[in-house]
C-alpha positions, 0 to 999 in steps of 0.5 A: 067220061070219054070211055063211057061216052063212046061205049053205048053199052054202058051209058044206055043202061043209065037213067035219062037223068044220068045220060043227060048229065054225061052228054052235058059233061062230054059237050062241056069238054068240047066247049072248053076248047072252042071258047078260047079258040073263038076268042083267039079268032075274035082278038085277031090272034088266030086267022081261021074260019068257023069250019077251021075252028071246028076242025082244030077243036076236033084235032085237039080232042083227038090228041088229048083223047090219045094222050089219055088212052096212052097214059091211063091204059093199064094194059099197055106194055111200057115198051109201047109207051113213049115220053108223053111230054115229048110226043104230046108237044111234037104233035100239038105243035104240028097240029097248031102249025097248020093254022095261022097264028099271029104268035108262033106257038113254041114248046115253051108256050105249051110248057108255060100254059101247062104250068098255068093250067096246073096252077089254076087247077090247084088253086080252084080244084075244090070247085071243079070236082064237086056236085054243085059245079057239075049241076051248074055245068048241066045248066049251061054255066060251064066250069066256073069260068075256066075257058074265059080265065085260061083265054085271058091268061093266054095273053100273058104268054 
């Protein structure tokens, strides 16, 4: 989706309906990042202005996009690839440390969160990658509550 959304030579060839769907999915991805951050601000876990939350969403998106490009590139020689988890945790930790969190976020927090996400996805994967859920997200319903569920699960950390 990321590759398509940044390449107008591809998505402009699609029908209006498909362009609307692509736009909805791309923005849904951003929404699924901003909702837990906004919840963290409201709950006092993160001290950040609206502008800082937007910047943090962008920073997380940059890191995730880079991770996707790094791991999914079939053209990149292995010698140019590093340990994704080491690089990912180091960069996400540095990014998050620029912001004022009540509880410092450690590598263990990220590993635990990754395990929660994997467990959640494995439990609910049949509801993620299907046409019905895609249509619901297009109507603004989101991905079956993932952001809210993950935000609540964050409290377990």
